[in-house]
Residue frames as a rotation matrix with the C-alpha (Angstrom) as fourth column:
UNK 1
0.777 -0.509 0.370 -4.93
0.525 0.848 0.065 -14.36
-0.347 0.144 0.927 13.65
UNK 2
0.421 -0.719 -0.553 -1.35
-0.512 -0.692 0.509 -13.41
-0.748 0.068 -0.660 12.84
UNK 3
0.694 -0.275 0.665 0.57
0.641 0.656 -0.397 -14.08
-0.327 0.702 0.632 9.64
UNK 4
-0.367 -0.907 -0.206 3.61
0.616 -0.403 0.676 -12.74
-0.697 0.121 0.707 7.85
UNK 5
0.105 0.359 -0.927 3.27
-0.381 -0.847 -0.371 -9.69
-0.918 0.393 0.048 5.61
UNK 6
-0.760 -0.439 -0.479 4.63
-0.609 0.226 0.760 -11.76
-0.225 0.870 -0.439 2.70
UNK 7
-0.844 0.505 0.181 1.95
0.512 0.859 -0.007 -14.42
-0.158 0.087 -0.984 3.12
UNK 8
-0.025 0.860 -0.510 -0.70
0.426 -0.452 -0.783 -11.74
-0.904 -0.237 -0.355 3.50
UNK 9
-0.218 -0.144 -0.965 0.49
-0.632 -0.732 0.253 -9.95
-0.743 0.665 0.069 0.35
UNK 10
-0.980 -0.161 -0.116 0.33
-0.194 0.660 0.726 -13.15
-0.040 0.734 -0.678 -1.69
UNK 11
-0.491 0.869 0.056 -3.24
0.755 0.457 -0.470 -13.71
-0.435 -0.188 -0.881 -0.55
UNK 12
0.045 0.492 -0.869 -4.18
-0.045 -0.868 -0.494 -10.17
-0.998 0.061 -0.017 -1.59
UNK 13
-0.634 -0.350 -0.689 -2.80
-0.679 -0.173 0.713 -10.71
-0.369 0.920 -0.128 -5.09
UNK 14
-0.968 0.249 0.035 -4.67
0.242 0.884 0.401 -13.99
0.069 0.397 -0.915 -5.54
UNK 15
-0.262 0.924 -0.280 -7.93
0.690 -0.024 -0.724 -12.58
-0.675 -0.382 -0.631 -4.15
UNK 16
-0.094 0.177 -0.980 -7.74
-0.376 -0.918 -0.130 -9.53
-0.922 0.356 0.152 -6.41
UNK 17
-0.817 -0.239 -0.524 -7.07
-0.574 0.249 0.781 -11.64
-0.056 0.939 -0.341 -9.47
UNK 18
-0.847 0.511 0.147 -9.89
0.478 0.853 -0.208 -13.94
-0.232 -0.106 -0.967 -8.40
UNK 19
0.129 0.929 -0.348 -12.44
0.507 -0.363 -0.782 -11.14
-0.852 -0.076 -0.518 -8.85
UNK 20
0.522 0.115 0.845 -10.92
0.851 -0.010 -0.525 -10.05
-0.052 0.993 -0.103 -12.15
UNK 21
0.825 -0.295 -0.483 -8.67
-0.173 -0.944 0.281 -7.11
-0.539 -0.148 -0.829 -11.21
UNK 22
0.755 -0.646 -0.112 -5.73
-0.076 0.084 -0.994 -6.59
0.651 0.759 0.014 -13.60
UNK 23
0.424 -0.655 -0.625 -2.45
0.854 0.518 0.037 -7.70
0.300 -0.550 0.780 -12.06
UNK 24
-0.522 -0.691 0.500 -0.98
0.519 -0.722 -0.457 -4.19
0.677 0.022 0.736 -12.17
UNK 25
0.064 0.643 0.763 -3.95
-0.426 -0.674 0.604 -2.72
0.903 -0.364 0.231 -10.30
UNK 26
0.877 0.229 -0.422 -3.74
0.218 0.593 0.775 -5.40
0.428 -0.772 0.470 -7.60
UNK 27
0.065 -0.951 -0.302 -0.01
0.924 0.172 -0.342 -4.84
0.378 -0.257 0.890 -7.17
UNK 28
-0.432 -0.179 0.884 -0.61
0.061 -0.984 -0.170 -1.10
0.900 -0.019 0.436 -6.68
UNK 29
0.445 0.753 0.485 -2.88
-0.483 -0.254 0.838 -1.90
0.754 -0.607 0.251 -3.73
UNK 30
0.414 -0.272 -0.869 -0.63
0.539 0.842 -0.006 -4.33
0.733 -0.466 0.495 -1.84
UNK 31
-0.638 -0.764 -0.090 1.55
0.543 -0.364 -0.757 -1.77
0.546 -0.532 0.647 -0.05
UNK 32
-0.516 0.492 0.702 -1.38
-0.581 -0.802 0.135 0.49
0.630 -0.338 0.700 0.99
UNK 33
0.563 0.772 -0.295 -3.36
-0.311 0.529 0.790 -2.46
0.766 -0.353 0.538 2.38
UNK 34
0.238 -0.562 -0.792 -0.38
0.746 0.628 -0.221 -3.83
0.621 -0.538 0.569 4.30
UNK 35
-0.756 -0.513 0.407 0.52
0.194 -0.769 -0.609 -0.34
0.626 -0.381 0.681 5.55
UNK 36
-0.041 0.839 0.542 -3.02
-0.693 -0.415 0.589 0.15
0.720 -0.351 0.599 6.84
UNK 37
0.686 0.319 -0.654 -2.92
0.102 0.848 0.520 -3.25
0.720 -0.424 0.549 8.51
UNK 38
-0.193 -0.866 -0.461 0.41
0.752 0.171 -0.637 -2.60
0.631 -0.469 0.618 10.19
UNK 39
-0.853 -0.202 0.481 -0.70
-0.021 -0.908 -0.419 0.82
0.521 -0.367 0.771 11.42
UNK 40
-0.897 0.441 -0.030 -3.76
0.111 0.160 -0.981 -0.49
-0.428 -0.883 -0.193 13.19
UNK 41
-0.258 0.834 -0.488 -6.44
-0.905 -0.385 -0.179 0.00
-0.338 0.395 0.854 10.52
UNK 42
0.161 0.372 0.914 -8.54
-0.036 0.928 -0.371 -2.90
-0.986 0.027 0.162 9.20
UNK 43
-0.418 -0.440 -0.795 -6.67
-0.754 -0.321 0.574 -3.05
-0.507 0.839 -0.197 5.90
UNK 44
-0.972 0.072 0.225 -7.98
0.160 0.902 0.401 -6.52
-0.174 0.426 -0.888 5.10
UNK 45
-0.120 0.989 -0.089 -11.54
0.649 0.010 -0.760 -5.25
-0.751 -0.149 -0.643 5.58
UNK 46
0.121 0.113 -0.986 -10.95
-0.433 -0.888 -0.155 -2.25
-0.893 0.446 -0.059 3.29
UNK 47
-0.771 -0.480 -0.418 -9.53
-0.588 0.286 0.756 -4.51
-0.244 0.829 -0.503 0.58
UNK 48
-0.804 0.528 0.274 -12.36
0.530 0.845 -0.073 -7.01
-0.270 0.087 -0.959 0.93
UNK 49
0.056 0.840 -0.540 -14.89
0.265 -0.534 -0.803 -4.18
-0.963 -0.098 -0.253 0.77
UNK 50
-0.168 -0.208 -0.964 -13.39
-0.766 -0.588 0.260 -3.02
-0.621 0.782 -0.061 -2.54
UNK 51
-0.963 -0.231 -0.139 -13.35
-0.267 0.750 0.605 -6.53
-0.035 0.620 -0.784 -3.99
UNK 52
-0.569 0.811 0.140 -16.90
0.619 0.533 -0.577 -7.32
-0.542 -0.242 -0.805 -2.87
UNK 53
0.101 0.607 -0.788 -18.23
-0.160 -0.772 -0.615 -4.10
-0.982 0.188 0.019 -4.38
UNK 54
-0.469 -0.349 -0.812 -16.64
-0.847 -0.085 0.525 -4.99
-0.253 0.933 -0.255 -7.71
UNK 55
-0.998 0.004 0.064 -17.75
0.017 0.980 0.197 -8.61
-0.062 0.198 -0.978 -7.56
UNK 56
-0.364 0.930 -0.050 -21.37
0.716 0.245 -0.653 -7.65
-0.595 -0.274 -0.756 -6.81
UNK 57
-0.274 0.225 0.935 -21.50
0.858 -0.382 0.343 -4.83
0.435 0.896 -0.089 -9.36
UNK 58
0.641 0.531 -0.555 -21.89
0.744 -0.607 0.279 -2.08
-0.188 -0.592 -0.784 -6.75
UNK 59
0.286 -0.593 -0.752 -18.81
-0.181 -0.805 0.566 -0.24
-0.941 -0.026 -0.338 -8.03
UNK 60
0.966 0.139 -0.217 -17.56
-0.216 -0.026 -0.976 0.46
-0.141 0.990 0.005 -11.53
UNK 61
0.350 -0.867 0.354 -14.47
0.563 0.497 0.660 -1.27
-0.748 -0.032 0.663 -12.93
UNK 62
0.589 -0.172 0.789 -13.09
0.682 -0.418 -0.600 1.73
0.433 0.892 -0.129 -14.76
UNK 63
-0.477 -0.774 -0.416 -10.42
0.866 -0.494 -0.073 4.38
-0.149 -0.395 0.907 -14.41
UNK 64
0.575 0.758 -0.308 -12.16
0.695 -0.651 -0.305 7.73
-0.432 -0.038 -0.901 -13.77
UNK 65
0.059 -0.487 0.871 -11.20
0.720 -0.584 -0.375 10.81
0.692 0.649 0.316 -15.77
UNK 66
0.190 -0.012 -0.982 -9.92
0.942 -0.280 0.186 12.81
-0.277 -0.960 -0.042 -12.79
UNK 67
-0.834 -0.519 -0.185 -8.99
0.433 -0.826 0.361 15.79
-0.340 0.221 0.914 -14.95
UNK 68
-0.613 0.727 0.310 -12.61
0.046 -0.359 0.932 16.18
0.789 0.586 0.186 -16.07
UNK 69
-0.978 0.167 0.122 -14.39
-0.150 -0.166 -0.975 17.55
-0.143 -0.972 0.188 -13.01
UNK 70
-0.232 0.952 -0.202 -17.79
-0.969 -0.208 0.134 17.30
0.086 0.227 0.970 -14.70
UNK 71
-0.027 0.181 -0.983 -17.48
-0.339 0.923 0.179 13.51
0.940 0.339 0.037 -14.91
UNK 72
-0.872 -0.426 -0.239 -16.76
0.069 0.377 -0.924 13.24
0.484 -0.822 -0.300 -11.18
UNK 73
-0.696 0.665 0.271 -20.29
-0.638 -0.398 -0.659 14.30
-0.331 -0.632 0.701 -10.34
UNK 74
-0.223 0.625 -0.748 -21.96
-0.704 0.427 0.568 11.54
0.674 0.653 0.345 -12.33
UNK 75
0.545 0.514 0.663 -23.88
-0.830 0.444 0.338 8.81
-0.121 -0.734 0.668 -10.54
UNK 76
0.869 -0.223 -0.442 -22.31
0.085 0.947 -0.311 5.47
0.488 0.232 0.841 -9.74
UNK 77
0.755 -0.611 0.239 -19.45
-0.414 -0.161 0.896 4.61
-0.509 -0.775 -0.374 -7.45
UNK 78
0.482 -0.699 -0.529 -16.00
-0.596 0.181 -0.782 4.16
0.642 0.692 -0.329 -8.96
UNK 79
0.795 -0.221 -0.565 -14.09
0.441 0.850 0.287 1.19
0.417 -0.477 0.774 -7.56
UNK 80
0.855 -0.519 -0.003 -11.53
-0.315 -0.523 0.792 2.17
-0.413 -0.676 -0.610 -4.93
UNK 81
0.278 -0.779 0.562 -9.02
0.545 0.609 0.576 -0.07
-0.791 0.146 0.594 -6.71
UNK 82
0.147 -0.166 0.975 -9.23
0.966 -0.188 -0.178 1.83
0.212 0.968 0.133 -9.99
UNK 83
0.906 0.222 0.361 -9.60
0.154 -0.966 0.207 5.23
0.394 -0.132 -0.909 -8.32
UNK 84
0.731 -0.679 -0.057 -6.46
-0.021 -0.107 0.994 4.69
-0.682 -0.726 -0.093 -6.23
UNK 85
0.019 -0.757 0.654 -4.38
0.802 0.402 0.442 3.60
-0.598 0.516 0.614 -9.20
UNK 86
0.327 0.180 0.928 -5.58
0.834 -0.517 -0.193 6.43
0.445 0.837 -0.319 -11.45
UNK 87
0.981 0.081 0.178 -5.07
-0.009 -0.890 0.455 9.12
0.195 -0.448 -0.872 -8.80
UNK 88
0.544 -0.839 0.023 -1.60
0.160 0.131 0.978 7.86
-0.824 -0.529 0.205 -7.85
UNK 89
0.036 -0.503 0.864 -0.53
0.982 0.177 0.062 7.92
-0.184 0.846 0.500 -11.51
UNK 90
0.596 0.269 0.757 -1.60
0.509 -0.856 -0.097 11.57
0.622 0.443 -0.646 -11.76
UNK 91
0.909 -0.305 -0.283 0.44
0.126 -0.447 0.886 12.49
-0.397 -0.841 -0.368 -8.69
UNK 92
0.060 -0.948 0.313 3.55
0.768 0.244 0.592 11.87
-0.638 0.204 0.743 -10.78
UNK 93
-0.160 -0.034 0.986 2.46
0.860 -0.495 0.123 14.74
0.484 0.868 0.109 -13.04
UNK 94
-0.958 -0.263 -0.112 2.45
0.278 -0.764 -0.582 17.29
0.068 -0.589 0.805 -10.17
UNK 95
-0.247 0.951 0.188 -1.30
-0.218 -0.243 0.945 16.98
0.944 0.192 0.267 -9.76
UNK 96
0.658 0.661 0.361 -3.08
0.742 -0.650 -0.165 18.70
0.126 0.376 -0.918 -8.14
UNK 97
-0.062 -0.672 0.738 -1.45
0.380 -0.700 -0.605 22.11
0.923 0.243 0.299 -8.46
UNK 98
-0.762 -0.296 -0.576 -0.45
0.639 -0.200 -0.743 23.98
0.105 -0.934 0.341 -5.31
UNK 99
-0.857 0.473 -0.204 -3.50
-0.318 -0.797 -0.514 25.67
-0.406 -0.376 0.833 -3.81
UNK 100
-0.385 0.732 -0.562 -5.92
-0.742 0.117 0.660 23.62
0.549 0.671 0.498 -5.89
UNK 101
-0.508 0.314 0.802 -8.48
-0.545 0.604 -0.582 21.37
-0.667 -0.733 -0.136 -4.23
UNK 102
-0.631 0.264 -0.729 -9.73
-0.575 0.473 0.668 18.31
0.521 0.841 -0.147 -6.09
UNK 103
-0.028 0.713 0.700 -12.87
-0.861 0.339 -0.380 16.41
-0.508 -0.614 0.605 -5.20
UNK 104
-0.914 -0.312 -0.261 -12.54
-0.400 0.809 0.432 12.71
0.076 0.499 -0.863 -5.97
UNK 105
-0.125 0.928 -0.351 -15.63
-0.626 0.201 0.754 10.72
0.770 0.314 0.556 -6.87
UNK 106
0.293 0.360 0.886 -17.41
-0.939 0.282 0.196 8.72
-0.179 -0.890 0.420 -4.20
UNK 107
-0.193 -0.413 -0.890 -16.03
-0.513 0.816 -0.268 5.24
0.837 0.405 -0.369 -3.59
UNK 108
0.706 0.583 -0.403 -16.67
-0.041 0.601 0.798 2.32
0.708 -0.547 0.448 -1.27
UNK 109
0.592 -0.557 -0.582 -13.29
0.803 0.349 0.483 2.57
-0.066 -0.754 0.654 0.49
UNK 110
0.861 -0.255 0.440 -12.00
-0.111 -0.939 -0.327 6.15
0.496 0.232 -0.836 0.86
UNK 111
0.711 -0.617 0.338 -9.49
-0.457 -0.039 0.889 4.99
-0.535 -0.786 -0.310 3.47
UNK 112
0.389 -0.566 0.727 -7.80
0.618 0.746 0.250 2.62
-0.683 0.351 0.640 1.02
UNK 113
0.600 -0.126 0.790 -7.57
0.670 -0.460 -0.582 5.34
0.437 0.879 -0.191 -1.64
UNK 114
0.909 -0.228 0.350 -6.23
-0.350 -0.872 0.341 7.82
0.228 -0.432 -0.872 0.91
UNK 115
0.577 -0.721 0.384 -3.50
-0.102 0.403 0.910 5.45
-0.811 -0.564 0.159 2.08
UNK 116
0.386 -0.405 0.829 -2.47
0.874 0.448 -0.187 4.73
-0.296 0.797 0.527 -1.51
UNK 117
0.738 -0.059 0.673 -2.20
0.315 -0.852 -0.419 8.47
0.598 0.521 -0.610 -2.26
UNK 118
0.867 -0.413 0.277 -0.21
-0.472 -0.508 0.721 9.20
-0.157 -0.756 -0.635 0.91
UNK 119
0.417 -0.737 0.532 2.30
0.223 0.651 0.726 6.40
-0.881 -0.184 0.436 0.23
UNK 120
0.446 -0.219 0.868 2.65
0.894 0.066 -0.442 7.32
0.040 0.973 0.225 -3.44
UNK 121
0.862 -0.104 0.497 3.30
-0.045 -0.991 -0.129 10.98
0.506 0.089 -0.858 -2.56
UNK 122
0.757 -0.612 0.228 5.91
-0.277 0.015 0.961 9.89
-0.592 -0.791 -0.159 -0.01
UNK 123
0.322 -0.649 0.689 7.88
0.703 0.651 0.285 8.06
-0.634 0.393 0.666 -2.70
UNK 124
0.584 -0.023 0.811 7.85
0.707 -0.476 -0.523 11.12
0.398 0.879 -0.262 -4.99
UNK 125
-0.154 -0.661 -0.734 9.57
0.923 -0.362 0.132 13.32
-0.354 -0.657 0.666 -2.35
UNK 126
0.247 0.346 0.905 7.75
0.682 -0.726 0.092 16.48
0.689 0.594 -0.415 -3.40
UNK 127
-0.799 -0.569 0.194 8.55
0.322 -0.677 -0.662 19.87
0.508 -0.466 0.724 -1.87
UNK 128
-0.457 0.720 0.521 4.93
-0.749 -0.628 0.211 20.46
0.479 -0.294 0.827 -0.88
UNK 129
-0.805 0.277 0.524 2.44
-0.280 0.602 -0.748 18.71
-0.523 -0.749 -0.408 1.38
UNK 130
-0.638 0.692 -0.339 -0.38
-0.173 0.301 0.938 16.53
0.751 0.657 -0.072 0.11
UNK 131
-0.766 0.482 0.425 -3.54
-0.512 -0.058 -0.857 16.74
-0.388 -0.874 0.292 2.22
UNK 132
-0.702 0.536 -0.469 -6.12
-0.046 0.622 0.781 14.00
0.711 0.570 -0.412 1.81
UNK 133
-0.683 0.550 0.481 -9.42
-0.691 -0.274 -0.668 14.55
-0.236 -0.789 0.567 3.59
UNK 134
-0.757 0.443 -0.480 -11.46
0.137 0.826 0.547 11.36
0.639 0.348 -0.686 3.83
UNK 135
0.219 0.962 0.162 -14.83
-0.024 -0.160 0.987 10.96
0.976 -0.219 -0.012 5.61
UNK 136
0.914 0.202 -0.353 -13.30
0.297 0.264 0.918 9.87
0.278 -0.943 0.181 8.93
UNK 137
0.358 -0.870 -0.339 -9.59
0.679 -0.006 0.734 10.76
-0.641 -0.493 0.588 8.74
UNK 138
0.928 -0.266 -0.261 -7.18
-0.370 -0.747 -0.552 13.31
-0.048 0.609 -0.792 7.33
UNK 139
0.543 -0.802 0.249 -3.92
0.753 0.596 0.278 12.01
-0.371 0.036 0.928 5.83
UNK 140
0.896 -0.347 -0.276 -1.00
-0.407 -0.890 -0.203 14.40
-0.176 0.294 -0.939 5.31
UNK 141
0.596 -0.751 0.286 2.16
0.782 0.623 0.007 13.42
-0.184 0.219 0.958 3.43
UNK 142
0.862 -0.261 -0.435 5.07
-0.165 -0.955 0.247 15.83
-0.480 -0.141 -0.866 3.72
UNK 143
0.669 -0.654 -0.353 8.42
-0.587 -0.173 -0.791 16.52
0.456 0.736 -0.500 2.04
UNK 144
-0.245 -0.823 0.513 10.29
-0.968 0.183 -0.169 14.69
0.045 -0.538 -0.842 4.79
UNK 145
-0.530 0.105 -0.842 8.57
-0.275 0.917 0.287 11.38
0.802 0.384 -0.457 3.94
UNK 146
-0.966 0.257 0.039 6.50
0.029 0.256 -0.966 11.59
-0.258 -0.932 -0.255 7.10
UNK 147
-0.450 0.893 -0.010 2.85
0.109 0.066 0.992 10.59
0.886 0.445 -0.127 6.95
UNK 148
-0.954 0.260 0.148 0.46
-0.210 -0.228 -0.951 11.93
-0.213 -0.938 0.272 9.57
UNK 149
-0.470 0.870 -0.150 -3.04
0.289 0.312 0.905 10.56
0.834 0.382 -0.399 9.97
UNK 150
-0.955 0.220 0.200 -5.56
-0.286 -0.491 -0.823 12.32
-0.083 -0.843 0.532 12.17
UNK 151
-0.511 0.859 -0.042 -8.98
0.843 0.510 0.171 11.03
0.168 0.052 -0.984 13.13
UNK 152
-0.521 0.372 0.768 -11.48
-0.008 -0.902 0.431 13.82
0.854 0.218 0.473 12.67
UNK 153
-0.895 0.370 0.249 -13.47
-0.336 -0.193 -0.922 15.13
-0.293 -0.909 0.297 15.59
UNK 154
-0.602 0.691 0.400 -16.90
0.616 0.720 -0.318 13.40
-0.508 0.055 -0.860 15.66
UNK 155
0.284 0.792 -0.541 -18.74
0.207 -0.601 -0.772 16.54
-0.936 0.107 -0.335 14.56
UNK 156
0.009 -0.370 -0.929 -16.55
-0.814 -0.542 0.209 16.75
-0.581 0.754 -0.306 11.43
UNK 157
-0.828 -0.296 0.476 -16.92
-0.046 0.883 0.468 13.14
-0.559 0.365 -0.745 10.33
UNK 158
-0.629 0.628 -0.459 -19.23
-0.633 -0.071 0.771 12.17
0.451 0.775 0.442 7.51
UNK 159
-0.058 0.674 0.736 -22.40
-0.893 0.294 -0.340 10.68
-0.446 -0.678 0.585 9.05
UNK 160
-0.851 -0.244 0.465 -22.62
-0.114 0.950 0.290 6.92
-0.513 0.194 -0.836 8.64
UNK 161
-0.274 0.769 0.578 -24.97
0.768 0.537 -0.350 5.90
-0.579 0.347 -0.737 5.86
UNK 162
0.184 0.355 -0.916 -24.99
-0.147 -0.912 -0.383 9.31
-0.972 0.205 -0.116 4.20
UNK 163
0.686 0.060 0.725 -23.48
0.614 0.488 -0.621 7.84
-0.391 0.871 0.298 1.03
UNK 164
0.928 -0.369 0.050 -21.06
-0.287 -0.794 -0.536 10.73
0.237 0.483 -0.843 0.66
UNK 165
0.666 -0.731 0.152 -17.81
0.390 0.514 0.764 8.77
-0.637 -0.449 0.627 0.62
UNK 166
0.844 -0.348 0.407 -15.81
0.252 -0.413 -0.875 11.37
0.473 0.841 -0.261 -1.26
UNK 167
0.230 -0.868 -0.440 -12.21
0.900 0.017 0.436 12.51
-0.371 -0.496 0.785 -0.79
UNK 168
1.000 -0.023 0.004 -10.88
-0.020 -0.949 -0.314 16.06
0.011 0.313 -0.950 -0.91
UNK 169
0.372 -0.918 0.137 -7.33
0.902 0.392 0.180 16.29
-0.219 0.056 0.974 -2.20
UNK 170
0.985 -0.072 0.157 -5.07
-0.026 -0.961 -0.275 19.36
0.170 0.267 -0.949 -2.13
UNK 171
0.143 -0.987 -0.074 -1.40
0.894 0.161 -0.418 20.29
0.425 -0.006 0.905 -2.44
UNK 172
0.946 0.297 0.130 -0.35
0.187 -0.828 0.528 22.89
0.264 -0.475 -0.839 0.12
UNK 173
0.158 -0.914 0.375 2.70
-0.289 -0.406 -0.867 24.84
0.944 0.028 -0.328 1.32
UNK 174
-0.273 -0.202 0.940 2.03
-0.946 -0.119 -0.300 24.15
0.173 -0.972 -0.159 4.99
UNK 175
-0.776 -0.147 -0.613 1.65
-0.143 0.988 -0.056 20.85
0.614 0.044 -0.788 6.78
UNK 176
-0.515 0.565 -0.645 -0.28
0.774 0.630 -0.065 19.65
0.369 -0.533 -0.761 9.79
UNK 177
-0.913 0.267 0.309 -3.23
-0.343 -0.912 -0.225 21.88
0.222 -0.311 0.924 10.68
UNK 178
-0.119 0.914 -0.388 -6.05
-0.256 0.349 0.901 19.44
0.959 0.206 0.193 11.44
UNK 179
-0.354 0.099 0.930 -7.70
-0.935 -0.073 -0.348 19.03
0.034 -0.992 0.118 14.84
UNK 180
0.693 0.616 -0.375 -8.32
-0.570 0.786 0.237 15.53
0.441 0.050 0.896 16.07
UNK 181
0.681 -0.417 0.602 -6.61
-0.311 0.580 0.753 12.44
-0.663 -0.700 0.265 17.45
UNK 182
0.082 -0.746 -0.660 -3.23
-0.995 -0.028 -0.092 11.69
0.051 0.665 -0.745 15.88
UNK 183
0.895 0.308 0.324 -3.32
-0.317 0.948 -0.027 8.06
-0.315 -0.078 0.946 14.79
UNK 184
0.584 -0.731 0.354 -0.10
0.811 0.548 -0.206 7.94
-0.043 0.407 0.912 12.77
UNK 185
0.841 -0.516 -0.160 3.09
-0.534 -0.840 -0.099 10.00
-0.083 0.168 -0.982 12.88
UNK 186
0.197 -0.832 -0.519 6.74
-0.651 0.285 -0.704 9.10
0.734 0.476 -0.485 12.40
UNK 187
-0.625 -0.476 0.619 7.21
-0.779 0.331 -0.532 7.67
0.048 -0.814 -0.578 15.90
UNK 188
0.102 0.760 0.642 3.99
-0.645 0.542 -0.539 5.66
-0.758 -0.359 0.545 15.92
UNK 189
0.780 0.175 -0.600 4.58
-0.610 0.422 -0.671 4.30
0.136 0.890 0.436 12.42
UNK 190
-0.196 -0.938 -0.286 8.06
-0.707 0.337 -0.622 3.08
0.680 0.080 -0.729 13.36
UNK 191
-0.596 0.016 0.803 6.66
-0.718 0.436 -0.542 1.38
-0.359 -0.900 -0.249 16.47
UNK 192
0.510 0.852 0.121 3.89
-0.646 0.472 -0.600 -0.31
-0.568 0.228 0.791 14.48
UNK 193
0.601 -0.329 -0.728 6.39
-0.609 0.400 -0.685 -1.65
0.517 0.855 0.040 11.95
UNK 194
-0.545 -0.808 0.223 8.63
-0.753 0.354 -0.554 -2.99
0.369 -0.470 -0.802 14.72
UNK 195
-0.182 0.578 0.795 5.69
-0.665 0.523 -0.533 -4.91
-0.724 -0.626 0.289 16.18
UNK 196
0.798 0.487 -0.355 4.95
-0.575 0.435 -0.693 -6.32
-0.183 0.757 0.627 12.72
UNK 197
0.109 -0.855 -0.507 8.57
-0.743 0.268 -0.613 -7.37
0.660 0.444 -0.606 12.28
UNK 198
-0.743 -0.456 0.490 8.54
-0.668 0.455 -0.589 -9.23
0.045 -0.765 -0.642 15.58
UNK 199
-0.556 0.614 0.560 5.02
-0.190 0.562 -0.805 -10.67
-0.809 -0.554 -0.196 15.60
UNK 200
-0.816 0.278 0.507 3.62
0.578 0.369 0.728 -10.44
0.015 0.887 -0.462 12.08
UNK 201
-0.746 0.616 0.251 0.32
-0.425 -0.732 0.532 -8.96
0.512 0.290 0.808 10.96
UNK 202
-0.767 0.626 0.140 -2.91
0.175 0.414 -0.893 -9.27
-0.617 -0.661 -0.427 12.90
UNK 203
-0.784 0.518 -0.342 -5.92
-0.539 -0.294 0.790 -9.89
0.308 0.803 0.509 10.64
UNK 204
-0.060 0.884 0.464 -9.53
-0.890 0.164 -0.426 -10.99
-0.452 -0.439 0.777 11.02
UNK 205
-0.764 -0.225 0.604 -9.93
-0.050 0.955 0.292 -14.74
-0.643 0.193 -0.741 10.45
UNK 206
0.196 0.931 0.307 -13.38
0.434 0.199 -0.879 -14.19
-0.879 0.305 -0.365 8.91
UNK 207
0.683 0.018 -0.730 -12.08
-0.517 -0.695 -0.500 -11.66
-0.516 0.719 -0.465 6.36
UNK 208
-0.442 -0.892 -0.093 -9.07
-0.762 0.318 0.564 -13.85
-0.473 0.320 -0.821 5.58
UNK 209
-0.484 0.341 0.806 -11.43
0.299 0.930 -0.214 -16.75
-0.822 0.137 -0.552 4.88
UNK 210
0.624 0.778 -0.073 -13.48
0.243 -0.282 -0.928 -14.58
-0.743 0.561 -0.365 2.53
UNK 211
0.328 -0.607 -0.724 -10.35
-0.848 -0.527 0.057 -13.41
-0.416 0.595 -0.687 0.71
UNK 212
-0.693 -0.571 0.440 -9.28
-0.368 0.805 0.466 -17.04
-0.621 0.161 -0.767 0.33
UNK 213
0.080 0.806 0.587 -12.67
0.448 0.497 -0.743 -17.79
-0.890 0.322 -0.321 -1.21
UNK 214
0.790 0.118 -0.601 -11.95
-0.395 -0.652 -0.647 -15.13
-0.468 0.749 -0.468 -3.85
UNK 215
-0.134 -0.951 -0.278 -8.46
-0.922 0.017 0.387 -16.54
-0.364 0.308 -0.879 -4.44
UNK 216
-0.391 0.019 0.920 -9.81
-0.031 0.999 -0.034 -20.09
-0.920 -0.042 -0.390 -4.85
UNK 217
0.709 0.690 -0.145 -11.47
-0.131 -0.073 -0.989 -18.97
-0.692 0.720 0.038 -8.07
UNK 218
0.234 -0.723 -0.651 -8.02
-0.966 -0.249 -0.070 -19.18
-0.112 0.645 -0.756 -9.65
UNK 219
-0.432 -0.417 0.800 -7.83
-0.439 0.872 0.218 -22.92
-0.788 -0.257 -0.559 -8.99
UNK 220
-0.535 0.188 -0.823 -8.28
-0.775 0.279 0.567 -25.25
0.337 0.942 -0.003 -11.94
UNK 221
0.488 0.774 0.404 -11.10
-0.860 0.506 0.070 -27.79
-0.150 -0.381 0.912 -11.50
UNK 222
-0.480 -0.665 0.573 -9.80
-0.575 0.731 0.367 -31.31
-0.662 -0.154 -0.733 -10.88
UNK 223
0.749 0.661 0.042 -10.41
-0.408 0.511 -0.757 -33.44
-0.521 0.550 0.652 -13.94
UNK 224
0.317 -0.627 0.712 -8.57
0.628 0.701 0.338 -35.76
-0.711 0.340 0.616 -16.27
UNK 225
0.656 -0.019 0.754 -8.63
0.669 -0.448 -0.593 -33.00
0.349 0.894 -0.281 -18.90
UNK 226
0.891 -0.323 0.319 -6.96
-0.401 -0.890 0.219 -30.45
0.213 -0.322 -0.922 -16.59
UNK 227
0.522 -0.730 0.441 -4.32
-0.139 0.437 0.889 -32.98
-0.841 -0.525 0.127 -15.51
UNK 228
0.463 -0.300 0.834 -3.55
0.816 0.512 -0.269 -33.75
-0.346 0.805 0.482 -19.14
UNK 229
0.519 -0.197 0.832 -2.85
0.518 -0.702 -0.489 -30.10
0.680 0.685 -0.262 -19.88
UNK 230
-0.263 -0.906 0.332 -0.53
0.191 -0.386 -0.902 -29.38
0.946 -0.174 0.275 -16.95
UNK 231
0.294 0.394 0.871 -2.57
-0.744 -0.478 0.467 -29.01
0.600 -0.785 0.152 -13.76
UNK 232
0.852 0.099 0.514 -1.40
-0.475 0.560 0.679 -30.84
-0.221 -0.823 0.524 -10.65
UNK 233
0.037 -0.909 0.416 1.24
-0.533 0.334 0.777 -33.55
-0.845 -0.251 -0.472 -10.64
UNK 234
-0.638 -0.256 -0.726 0.19
-0.768 0.269 0.581 -35.23
0.047 0.928 -0.369 -13.86
UNK 235
0.440 0.888 -0.132 -1.86
-0.889 0.451 0.073 -38.20
0.124 0.085 0.989 -14.94
UNK 236
0.769 -0.279 -0.576 0.89
0.250 0.959 -0.132 -40.84
0.589 -0.042 0.807 -14.49
UNK 237
0.826 -0.435 -0.357 3.67
0.380 -0.037 0.924 -41.16
-0.415 -0.900 0.135 -11.91
UNK 238
-0.059 -0.940 0.337 6.39
0.938 0.063 0.342 -40.42
-0.343 0.336 0.877 -14.47
UNK 239
0.514 0.316 0.798 4.99
0.646 -0.754 -0.118 -36.95
0.564 0.576 -0.592 -15.41
């Protein structure tokens, strides 16, 4: 099904709030999810995966201490929502240093975290390249605001079901050096966005329905008590 990016973004906010994410954390995820969706990735699926993991207790609702490498090896999966927000905040402090490689803790949606990091780095207009190595793709954000995404060769991808959904992050002097199929570059991204402008976003009806179920948790139950205190149109016609 197709819908406007504005309508889709509003649904993401409501669904995130429906599972208890702070408003600021949800807002940080909107652009990465929509960007993934526009560029041909299942952004709605990645977002739903993150929300479901939180809702079912399979991921931890906490901001990881990314400067403490010892903590990153502890058991338990950190929510992609919190990991993305925490890592993007640190990018503003010139983290990681040039030549340094950082291993981010395992999470249920490495692709969502990777997209958030790439877009955040683009906005900062740094002089160096940020390389984000996820299980299936490599994202590279450069000084010229170009984002390149390469699908790894099959032999370099993390085997499905291995549980190792970690991300390797590094700041480098050089740019594109990864072998694989180029999924996103400047030309392809512009073409994807033009299609979105003309036709809207394409999203899975099943995932949209599940996101709406999360968002419905924000609705106030219909009762005389709720009407009395401001829900709906009121308890008499003159309200």
